[in-house]
Structures are given as structure tokens and as C-alpha cells.
N, C-alpha and C positions, 0 to 999 in steps of 0.2 A: 527532619530533613525532607526535602522534596524532589520529585523528578521532573525535569524540565523536558516538555516535549515540543521540538521544533516542527513546525508544520503541523501542530496539533488541530487546526480547523479543517484540515483536509479529509478524505474519505476514509482511509485507514487510521490517520491521527485521531480523528474525533471519537471513532468507535474505541481506539486505545484508551483514550482520557476516560471513557465511560468505564472501563474494566479496571483501570487502575483505581479509579475513586471508589468502585464497589468493592475492591479489594483492600480498602482502607489506606491506600496511598495519598499522600498530599502531592498536588501536581501545580506546575507553572506553565502556561501555555504561550508559545510565541508564534506568530504567523503574519505574512505581510499581504494575504488576502489575493494573491496573484492567481492562484489555483483554488480558491475557496471562499466563502461567505462568511460574514459575522453571525449570520442566524445559526450556523452549525455550533458556534461556542454556547449560544444561548441554550440551544437544544440539548446539549450536554449538561448543562446546570439543570434543565427542566427534568431530563431522565433521572439524574441522581440526586436532585435535591441539595445539591452541595455548590459551593461557591469556590472559586479559584483566582489567581492572578492572571490576568491576560495582557500581553503586551503585542500591539501592532508594531513589529519591527523585523525588518529585513536583515539576514545574516551578513549581508556585505556592510551593514552599519554597526562598525565595531563599537562605537561609542554608546549606541542604544543597547547592544548586547552586553555591554559591560555593566549598564544600569540594572539589567535583569538580574545579573549575578550579585551585584553589590546590595540589591534589595531583597534578596531571598537566599535561603540556605539550601543549596542544590547539591545533591551528593551522586545523582546519574542522570544522563542525557539520553532521551531517546530521540535520534536525529532523522525524521522524516523529510525535513524541507528541501526543496529543490525542483527545478523543472523536470518534467517527467514525460513529455509527448514524444516517442520515438521519430515519428515523421518531421515533426517541427525541429527536433534537434539535427537530422539531416540538413534542413534548410538554413538552420541557424546555429553552427557549430561552436562559433565563438562565444555567442550569448550562453550557450550550454556550459561550456568548459569554464567561462569566467564564472558563473553562477555557482554552478555546482562544487567545483573546486575550491575558488576563492572563498566563498562562504563557509565552507565545511573547514578550512585552514584558520579563519578568524574564529570561528566556533571553539576549535582546539586550542588557540593561543588563550582565548578568554578562559577557557576551562582551566588550564594550567595556573593561570595567574590566580584562579580562586580555589585551586588544590581539589579540582573536582576531575577525577581520572576515570570515571566509568562511563561507558557509551554502549548503547545498543543501537546498531546502524541498519538503517532500512536500505538493504541491498537488493538483488533481484536474480531471478533465474537467466536473466539476459547474459551474465556473465559466463554462462557455459556455452555461448555461441551456438553452433549447430552440434548438439551431443552425438556421440558415435553410437551409443546404444542408450537404452532406457531399462529401467528407471536410474535417475541420476543421483549420484553419490557427490559427497563434498570434496572427494580427491579427484575428480573429474579435471580434464585439461580446461583452463579457461581462455576464453577469447570473446570477441564482440563483433557485432556486425553494424553498429551504429554509434554516433556520439554519446547518445544517452547513456547506452550500456557501457561505453568506455569510460564514462564519468564515474560510474558505479565501481568498475574494476580498478580503475586508477585510485579511488578513495580507499578501497579495500587494501590496496598495497601500501597506501599512506599510513593508514591506521595501523597495519602490521609493523610497518618500519618504527612506528611511534612507540611501539611496545617493546622494542629490542633494547634500546638504552635505558630506559625507565621501568623497571619492573614493577611499578604501583599502577601502570596502566591495565585497564581491563576493557577489551573491545569485544563484543558479541556481533558477528556479522550475520544478520538474518537474510538468507536468500529465499524469497518467496515468489511463489509461482503466479497464479491468476486469481486474485481476490475478487469475489462477487458476493451479491447477497445485500442485505441491511440489517440495522437493528429492528427487533420486533415491535418497537413502539412507533415505527414509522417517521420518526422524527429526525433521523439522519441516515444518509444513504449516498447513491451515485447517481447524478443525473447532470452531466455536463452541459454546455451551452454548445449549439451547433451539431453536426452529425459526430456522434461519439467515436473515439477511437477504439473502445473496448467493446466486446460483443454483448455483455449483459445489457448495459444502458441502450445500446444499439437496439436489441431485441425489444426493451421496454418502451423506447419512442415509437417502434413500429407499432407495437400492442396498443399504445395510447393514442394512436392515429396522428401523431406528429410526422412521421415517415410512412411511405405506402408499402415499403417492403425492405426486407432485408437483403443486402448483398452477401452472399456466401463465396469468400474468395479462393476458388479452385475446388474441384470435386475428383480430381485424379491424383491425389496423393496416396501412397502407399498404406492406407489405414483402412479399417472394416468398411467404411461408406465412403471413403475416397475425399473426406473433409479433414482438416487439420485436428490433430489432438493435442489438449492441453490438460494441466492439473489444475482445477477450479476448486478454489477453496473459500468457504464462508468467511467474510470479513470478521464477524464476530470470534471465530476459531483463530483467526489470524492475531486479533488484538488480544486474545488471552495468550498466546505464545509471547507476546511482548511482555506481558506480566511475569511470566515464567522467566524471561530473559533478563528482566531487571534483577530479580532474586539471584539468578545464576551469576550476574556481573558483580554483585555485591560479595560473592563468595569465591570468585575465582579472578586471577590475573591473566595477562596475555591476551592474545588475539585469537579468535575461534570463530570458523564459519559453520553455520547450521541451517539446513533446509527446512522450510515450512511449507509442507504441502500435504494432500492426502495420500500420494501414493497411487491414485487412481487417474487414468487418462480417459478424457470424454471427448468426442468430436464435436464440431460446430452443430451437426445436425442431432447429436445426442441432446445438446443444450436446447435446441429448438423444441424438440419432442418433449423434454423434461418440463420446459416451461408451460407448453400447451397442456399437459397433464395436470401440473399443478395448479394452473391458473383458469382453465377452460377457455382462454383466449387463444385465437389461431394467429399464427404469425407467417404471413405470407413471405417467401423468399425466393431470390432468383440467383442462379449461379453467375459469377463473374469470374473474370481471370485470376490467376493467383497473384498475390502482392509479391513484389520483390522483397527478398530477406526473410520471408515466412519459411518456416521448417515445417515438416511433416509432423514429428511426434516430439512431445516434451512433457515428461512428468517426473515427480520426485520419488525418491527412496527417503521417507521421513523416519527412519529408523534410529538416527543419531539424535533427533529432537526429542524422541520419547526416552532414550536412554540418558542423554544430558540434561535435558530440560524438564523431564516429567511430563511431556506435553504430547497430545495427538488431536487430529481434527475430529470431531463428533457430529457435526452436521451433513446431511446427506445432500444430493443434487436437489431434489425437489424442494428441500427447506430453503436451499440458496436462492431458487426461482420465486418461490412464494414470497419470501421476504423482500426480494427485490421489487416485486410487482406491488406489494403492499407499501412500501415507501412511495412509490410513484403515485399510486391512488391517494394516499394521504396527502401527498404534496399538492397534488390537483385540488383536493378539497380545500386546503389551506388557502391556496392562490385564488380560488373562486369566492371564498369568504372575504378575503382582501379587497378583491373587485367590487363586490356587492357593497362592502361597506364605504369604498370610495364614491359609489354612485350615489 
């Protein structure tokens, strides 16, 4: 039996493919390359030395998804696929609601037809809105501040409702915080086109000379240095959490929400200083006005993940920074070789 990974060529998806394969799982990967590139699929094969079926299919294509299930024995799905940029979701709400909700409903319909009723869902700490206290536990009130977060919360509720009339369904909702870092090989990581939405790729682009400085949005928050505090987790730790969640989904039924985080809050400037220490590269920054919707502090209570999944984060902040920079350097080397070979 195989685990289907939707969005398996993405940042978190590709790292999860590696960890599943190295744990002895068979996998099938689906991606439409809207937020990813085919090179990530090949990199997973290079890192693991293992092959697997890949389908370039959009979840809105029910016929294409039907073919994936018909041609493979799938017993569990890790569902990453979806549009994910907060700012873009505010500008294009209908696109986000249609893509993320309808695609997931089609996926569930096809899963049911094939008797596959185990899912690990890629949710988000955005479902907690602006938390009244920290650390955040899974029983906190849920709310959202943008359409992207709303799609995650709506899907959590849909999957919960799905489990009520049919006791065979098992859905594990993984609410994770801020993934950064990269695989130690430097073959997969996070390097978006344009000015990044997320802090670590933004820092890396400044360090690489693609941008001349980092904008730090707000230095007047009620935190130890005035900049926003978040729970940053190494993407490899996060990927391992998904492996544990697959094992959990095979042993339990019903719908369960679990935080994946380190339980530690780091500010924007903490990350900048850790990056400089880990890499020896200076990151110039300027203070900019706060962004609308940003909250002062957000970090997890990860104790349920340890209790239920037997999982806890292992990597420290400098490990995260060092691995992210290693990926960018290796990527630049590969691109340089490609350019020279074309000349």
C-alpha cells in the first residue's frame, strides 16, 4: 500500500517525501507545479535513491485524480496541495476558496470511492487567529484573519463533519507554525520567485545579494526586542511529524488536531542574528511599518504531539539557518554550472 502526497513537489511536501521513503513507505506524488518545480521531484529521487509514481494532476481535475487512485493501491493521503499566499488570498478570495475547498472536496470524493479513508491534512497555526495567550494549545478558540486561513479552518470543519457519520474515517489535522531550513543535501529547500512572503527566504535573498536589505515590519510590538515573535520549526522536523501522523492515522479513527512546533518563540531580529552567527554573512535590515493583520506573538504548545505522535522537534535555530543558507549556495552553484554548460 502507498501514501499519496498531494502537493508533494512543494517545500514541505518534498521533504516529507524524503522522510517517508527513508522510513520504508511506498509513495505516490501528485502536483500541478503552480507553487513548485519538477526539479524537486527529481531531487527527492536523487536523495533517496528510490523511484515512485508521479502525476502532474490538479485536484480540480476529478478524472485525473481518479486515474491516480485506479492505478495505485493507496491507503492514506497526506494533503498539502493548495494555494498558500496570505496576501494573494486577500486580493483573490474567490480563486482561493474555489481551489482550496473544491479541490479538497473532489479529493475526498475520490478517496471514498476507492475505500481510502485515512488523511493527514496540512493545516496551519493561522486557524488560531490572534491568540489571547501563548503558548497555543489545540483547544484554543479558532478564528481567521484572511481567506487563506479561512480555507484551512473551513476544511478542518468539513473533515470533522466527514468523520461523524462514517466511523471508518481517520483525519489528523496538523497545525504547524513557521517551517524554515532545508534538507542537508542542499537539493531541496525554499527559494520562491520575486520578493518572498516568508522571513527565511527573504533573509537568504538579502544574504545572496538579490535584495539589498531586509524589511523588518514593526519594532514596537510588546516583545523582548519589539519585533514579532513566531515559532520557527525545521522543515525536516516537520516532515518527520508527518511520518508519525501517518502511523497514527492507521491506528486511530475520527478527527484530531495536533500542533507541530518547537514551543519556543523567536523574534525577527533573533532570526537575523542567528543567521549571521551560523553563516558568517551579514544581513542589513531596515525597520518598516507594521503590516496589517500581523500579530505580536505566536508559538505552540507541542506537548500533545509528543504524547499522541511520539514526536518532538530536534533541530535548533542555528541548524535551521545554516541548512537554509546551504541550500541557497548549492542552488547558485547548480545554476552557475547550467549557465556555463549552455555557453
